[in-house]
C-alpha positions, 0 to 999 in steps of 0.5 A: 499499499505503502508503494501505490502512495510513493506511485501516486506521489511520483505521479502528482510531481510529474503532472505539477511539472507539466502544468497538469495542476488538476491531475496533480492535485487528485494523485496527491489527495489518493497518494495522502489517504494511501498514507493514512490509510496504511498508517491505521493498518500498521498501528492495528497490525501492532495493537494486535 
């Protein structure tokens, strides 16, 4: 899941550099949610 977040982050950087701000914003928000989901699942995994 963290790999997907990094992939979306790289896509957001490339899209932002090319001027596609809509795509960059969307992929950055997806990456943010994936990182948050990863952190929540990691904490739950450690507690169980």
